[in-house]
C-alpha positions in Angstrom: 120.6 134.8 109.0 124.2 135.4 108.0 123.1 135.2 104.6 120.8 137.9 104.7 123.4 140.2 106.2 126.1 138.9 103.9 123.6 139.6 100.8 122.3 142.9 101.8 124.3 146.4 101.7 123.3 146.8 105.4 120.4 145.4 106.8 118.6 145.9 110.4 117.4 143.3 113.0 113.8 144.0 112.1 114.3 143.6 108.3 115.9 140.4 109.3 113.1 139.4 111.3 110.6 140.1 108.2 112.5 138.3 105.7 113.3 135.0 107.6 110.1 134.8 109.7 112.1 134.4 112.7 111.1 136.3 115.9 112.8 139.7 116.9 113.8 138.1 119.9 115.4 135.1 118.2 117.0 137.6 115.8 118.4 139.7 118.4 119.9 136.7 120.2 121.8 135.4 117.3 123.0 138.9 116.0 124.3 139.3 119.5 126.2 136.1 119.5 127.7 136.9 116.0 128.9 140.3 117.2 130.4 138.9 120.0 132.1 136.2 117.9 133.2 139.4 115.7 131.5 138.0 112.6 129.0 140.8 112.2 129.5 144.7 113.3 127.1 147.2 113.7 127.6 150.3 111.3 125.5 153.2 112.3 121.8 153.5 111.8 119.1 154.4 109.6 115.6 156.0 109.5 113.0 153.4 109.2 110.6 154.0 106.3 107.6 156.1 107.7 109.6 157.3 110.4 109.8 155.9 114.2 113.2 154.8 116.0 116.3 154.7 113.6 117.4 150.7 113.2 121.0 149.8 113.7 122.5 148.6 110.3 124.4 145.4 110.3 127.0 144.3 108.2 129.5 141.3 107.9 132.9 142.2 109.5 134.9 141.0 106.2 138.3 141.1 108.3 137.0 138.8 111.1 138.3 135.5 109.5 139.7 134.2 106.3 139.5 130.9 104.2 142.1 129.3 102.0 141.0 127.8 98.6 143.0 125.5 96.5 142.2 124.5 93.1 143.8 121.5 91.7 143.6 120.2 88.0 146.0 118.9 85.4 147.5 121.9 84.1 147.8 124.1 87.3 147.5 124.6 91.1 145.7 127.8 91.9 145.5 129.2 95.8 143.5 132.1 97.0 142.8 133.7 100.5 139.8 135.5 101.0 137.9 137.3 103.4 134.3 136.6 105.1 132.8 138.4 101.9 134.5 136.0 99.6 137.0 138.8 98.4 140.3 137.8 97.6 143.3 138.8 99.6 145.9 136.9 97.3 146.1 134.7 94.7 149.0 132.5 93.9 149.1 129.8 91.0 151.9 127.4 90.0 152.0 124.5 87.2 151.1 121.1 88.5 154.0 119.1 89.0 154.7 116.7 86.4 154.8 112.9 86.9 152.7 110.9 89.1 153.7 111.1 92.8 151.0 112.0 95.1 153.2 113.1 97.8 154.9 115.3 95.6 151.6 117.0 94.7 150.7 117.5 98.4 153.8 118.9 99.3 153.4 121.4 96.4 149.9 122.4 97.5 151.1 122.9 101.0 154.0 125.1 100.0 151.5 127.3 98.0 148.9 127.7 100.6 152.0 129.0 102.9 152.9 131.6 100.0 149.3 132.6 99.7 149.0 133.2 103.5 152.1 135.2 103.7 151.2 137.5 100.8 148.0 138.0 102.1 149.3 138.7 105.6 146.8 136.4 107.5 148.0 134.6 110.6 146.8 130.9 110.5 145.0 131.2 113.5 142.3 133.6 111.9 142.0 130.8 109.0 138.7 128.8 109.1 139.8 126.3 107.2 141.2 125.1 103.5 139.0 124.3 100.8 140.0 122.0 97.9 138.5 121.9 94.7 139.3 119.0 92.0 137.9 117.6 88.7 134.9 115.1 89.3 133.7 112.7 89.9 134.3 112.5 93.4 133.5 109.7 96.2 132.0 111.8 98.9 131.9 109.0 101.4 135.7 108.2 101.2 137.0 111.3 100.3 139.5 111.0 97.5 139.2 111.8 94.0 137.4 108.9 91.7 139.9 108.4 88.6 139.5 111.8 87.2 140.7 110.8 83.6 143.9 113.5 83.5 144.6 112.8 87.4 144.3 108.7 87.4 147.3 108.6 89.8 145.6 109.9 92.3 142.6 107.4 92.3 141.4 106.6 95.5 144.6 108.5 97.1 143.4 110.0 100.2 144.4 113.8 99.2 141.9 115.4 101.5 143.3 113.4 104.6 147.1 114.0 103.4 146.6 117.7 102.6 145.0 118.3 105.9 148.1 116.6 107.6 150.6 118.7 105.5 149.0 122.0 106.3 147.3 121.7 109.6 144.0 122.6 108.5 140.7 121.2 108.1 140.2 120.6 104.7 136.6 120.5 102.7 136.4 118.9 99.5 134.1 119.2 96.3 134.3 119.3 92.8 135.8 122.3 91.0 132.3 123.5 89.3 130.2 122.9 92.4 133.0 125.3 94.3 132.9 127.9 91.5 129.0 127.8 91.7 129.0 128.2 95.7 131.7 131.1 95.3 129.2 132.6 92.6 126.5 132.6 95.1 128.9 134.1 98.1 130.4 136.9 96.3 129.5 137.0 92.2 126.8 137.0 89.9 124.7 134.5 91.7 124.6 136.4 95.0 120.8 136.5 96.1 119.8 134.7 93.1 117.6 131.5 94.0 118.2 129.4 90.9 121.0 129.5 88.8 123.2 126.9 86.8 126.9 127.5 86.7 129.4 126.2 83.7 132.7 126.1 84.7 135.6 126.0 82.0 138.6 124.4 83.1 140.8 121.7 81.8 137.3 120.1 81.1 133.6 121.5 81.3 131.9 121.0 84.6 128.6 122.5 86.2 127.4 123.4 89.5 123.6 124.0 90.3 121.7 126.2 92.8 118.5 125.6 93.4 116.1 127.3 95.9 119.3 129.1 97.3 120.5 125.4 98.2 123.4 123.6 96.3 121.8 120.7 94.5 124.2 117.7 94.5 122.1 114.5 93.5 122.1 111.1 94.7 125.8 110.2 94.4 126.6 114.0 95.1 128.2 114.8 91.7 125.2 116.7 89.9 125.9 119.0 87.2 128.1 117.1 84.8 126.9 119.6 81.9 130.1 118.5 80.1 128.9 115.1 79.7 125.5 116.0 78.0 125.7 114.7 74.3 125.1 117.3 71.8 126.0 115.3 68.9 125.0 111.4 69.2 127.5 110.5 66.4 130.1 112.6 67.9 133.7 111.2 69.1 133.4 108.5 71.8 133.9 110.3 75.3 136.0 108.7 78.2 132.6 108.6 80.3 131.0 105.9 77.5 128.9 108.4 75.9 129.3 110.0 72.5 129.3 113.7 71.7 129.8 114.8 74.9 130.1 118.9 75.3 133.6 118.4 76.8 134.9 116.4 74.1 133.4 119.0 71.4 134.2 122.3 73.4 137.1 121.6 75.8 140.6 123.3 75.7 142.0 120.0 73.9 139.3 119.9 71.5 139.4 123.3 70.6 143.3 122.7 70.0 142.7 119.8 67.8 139.9 121.6 65.7 141.9 124.7 65.3 145.0 122.8 64.0 142.9 120.8 61.6 141.4 124.0 60.3 144.9 125.6 60.2 146.6 122.4 58.3 144.1 122.8 55.6 144.4 126.7 54.8 145.9 127.9 51.8 149.3 129.9 52.3 149.0 133.0 54.2 145.8 133.6 56.6 145.9 135.5 59.8 148.2 135.9 62.6 147.2 132.4 63.8 147.8 130.7 60.7 151.4 132.3 60.4 152.0 131.0 63.9 151.2 127.8 63.3 153.2 127.5 60.1 156.2 128.5 62.1 155.4 126.1 65.1 152.1 124.2 64.9 152.8 123.3 68.9 152.5 127.2 69.7 148.9 127.0 68.9 147.4 126.2 72.0 144.5 127.1 73.9 145.6 130.2 75.3 147.0 131.4 71.7 143.3 130.4 70.2 141.8 132.7 73.2 143.8 135.5 72.6 143.6 135.2 68.5 139.9 135.4 68.8 139.6 138.2 71.0 141.8 140.0 68.5 139.5 138.8 65.8 141.4 136.0 64.1 138.9 134.5 61.8 139.8 130.9 62.1 140.2 131.3 66.1 136.8 133.1 66.0 135.1 130.4 64.2 136.3 127.5 66.4 135.2 129.5 69.3 132.0 130.4 68.4 131.4 126.6 67.1 132.1 125.7 70.6 129.8 128.5 72.2 127.3 127.3 70.0 127.3 123.6 71.4 127.7 125.2 75.1 124.4 127.3 74.0 122.8 123.9 73.1 123.3 122.6 76.6 122.3 125.5 78.3 119.0 125.7 76.8 118.4 122.1 77.8 119.4 123.2 81.4 117.0 126.1 81.0 114.4 123.6 80.0 114.8 121.0 82.4 115.4 123.3 85.9 114.0 126.7 84.8 116.7 128.4 86.6 116.6 132.1 86.6 120.4 132.5 85.6 123.3 130.8 84.0 126.7 132.0 84.7 129.6 131.0 82.7 133.2 131.2 84.4 136.7 129.8 84.8 140.1 130.2 83.5 139.1 128.0 80.2 137.4 131.0 78.6 139.6 133.8 79.4 139.7 136.8 77.0 136.6 135.3 75.2 133.8 135.4 77.8 131.8 137.6 76.0 131.6 135.5 72.8 130.6 132.7 74.9 128.0 135.2 76.5 126.5 136.4 73.2 126.2 133.2 71.7 124.5 131.4 74.7 122.3 134.8 75.4 120.8 134.2 71.8 120.0 130.8 72.3 118.2 131.4 75.9 116.0 134.3 74.0 114.9 131.8 71.3 114.6 128.4 72.5 113.7 127.3 76.1 109.9 127.1 76.4 109.6 129.4 79.2 110.9 132.4 77.1 107.5 133.6 76.3 107.1 134.2 80.2 110.6 135.7 80.8 114.0 135.0 79.1 116.9 133.4 81.3 119.5 135.8 82.1 123.4 134.7 81.3 126.3 136.4 82.6 130.1 136.1 82.7 131.3 135.3 86.3 132.9 138.5 87.9 135.5 136.0 89.2 136.5 135.2 85.8 139.8 132.7 85.9 139.9 133.0 89.8 136.3 131.3 89.8 137.5 128.1 91.1 140.2 129.0 94.1 137.8 131.7 95.1 135.2 129.0 94.8 137.1 126.6 96.9 137.8 129.1 99.8 133.6 129.8 99.6 133.3 125.9 100.5 135.1 126.9 103.9 132.9 129.7 104.6 129.7 127.8 103.9 130.9 125.0 106.0 131.3 127.5 108.9 128.4 129.7 108.5 125.8 128.0 106.1 126.1 124.2 107.0 123.0 123.4 104.8 124.8 124.8 101.8 128.3 123.1 102.9 130.1 120.7 101.2 130.1 117.1 103.3 133.4 116.0 104.1 135.9 118.1 106.3 138.7 116.5 108.4 
């Protein structure tokens, strides 16, 4: 029921009953409880179509509670505090501590959470909990991250439990791509969309699935590993054991390597990126490549468009396999070049899926942009509290 109120820009009790199939008495009882808890508020009234008694409009009381989200990957920690509508109140970032001391990482995480809550001016007694998103795969029964390649020192470390003890908050754990998809469903382009696939671009490439309004997790609860679908059977060997995986061809490290190879073989001169490479090859990192592509540098554009074409191949396969209504592209890994990815993927979705003769699958960049993972992490908490059928499974 809260989903219906949250998805709508104002809805009446009668409309909720019509959409959910619940009796008016049941709807009134649940709404009364939500109002008493401060989660829902009455916001004026509107005339019913065809006349009749005005209907009281219900809306989510966004300031009633807050949630904290923490995204952890090999490069950076990002923390978000959001209201009940999933709107960010504060975002804080910090580089992931170097080295391999899990206790130090947890201490930095806890400090970042405190900083974000202070910036948002949210007291801890109004916080529902802390959502933690990490690269997958994740062992959802034991809780710790299960040997992500870039974070091997955390293999089987009880990260969720340790972070809960350090912050004094219940912690909900999920992989970053699924968290981003849940955040998209709560307050982004996927709001109210029954079936969509989310491509998350971070240090690697992951995926999240919402099917029939539900998070789809699969048998081991790690569904949606789009980055490990092979697009070049003769491509480079991947750490997963496959060859030519999307992640090996389109991740930040892959793009940096491809760009430096091209620049090393260029004749003298060239664009700004080539000049930068000549002065200091190490300065041509992923951020520099994205910025150069956004500015029209020919080498950077070629590399980004080639990566987008690989993503488009996987997106077309996902559309054929799952018949989703929407594909969302997001995460800090495509900052500044979202439109290039969207254009290439949209072209593929208009010409390649079998169902294109019935309808073309939409594609869009996430409105959360680089904040997709921390905002999605906080959305894990909102779903745990208010949409348990969609929540992550593990909470301390």
